[in-house]
N, C-alpha and C positions, 0 to 999 in steps of 0.2 A: 504494500500500500504506500501511497505517497501523497504529496501535496501538489498544489498547482505551481509552486515556485514562481509566482507572478504571471503565469500563463492562464488566461481566462478559460482555456479549453480544458483545464484539469489534467490530472496525471493518468495516463492510460495504463490500466492493469488488465493483463490477459489472464484468463483462467488457465489452469494447467492443461485442460482439454476443452474443446467446444461442446456444448450440450447439443444433442441431435436436433431438437426443435426450438427450445427456448429456455431462458433462465426465469424461473417462476418467482423466486425471492432471493434477495441478497442482503445480508446484515453485516455492517462494518463496525469495528470497535477499535479504540486506540490501544496501544501497548504501553504499559507503564503503571506507576503507582499514584500519579497525580491526576485526578479526574479532569481538572481544568487544563492539563498540559496539551491536550489536542484541540481545544476549542470545540467548535461544532464540526463534526464530520458529516459529509454527504456524498452521495453517489448519483450519477446521472448517466444517460446514454447506455443503459444496461442492455447488452445484447447476449446472444447465446455464446459468444466468445470472450466477453470481458465487460469492463465498465470504466468510467472516468471518476476518479476520486478527488475530493476537495477537502480542505481544512481551513477554518477561519483564521488560524494563527501561524500557519507554516511560512517560514522564510528560509533563505539559503543558510542563515546562521542558526536557525531553530527548526530543524526538520521534524516531522511527525511520523512515527511508525504506527502501523495498524495491522489488523488482521481482518479476515472476512470469512463468512460461510455462505456458499451459494448452493441453491437447490434448483435443479432443472430436470428436464426430460427430453 
């Protein structure tokens, strides 16, 4: 997972494999012990092969790490 690093298009995250028909749901969460450390995480442009991830606080000096679970078929 990553942040936009100033790019309005978001950070492209590819799933390890593409789902045959669609990704039904995807949940993202930050990695770490400080809940406010990731700001607000969001995802858009969710397809069967990946999604674009965003964080409200990410900068080049303050990267945000995250993880996700995706369910599709």
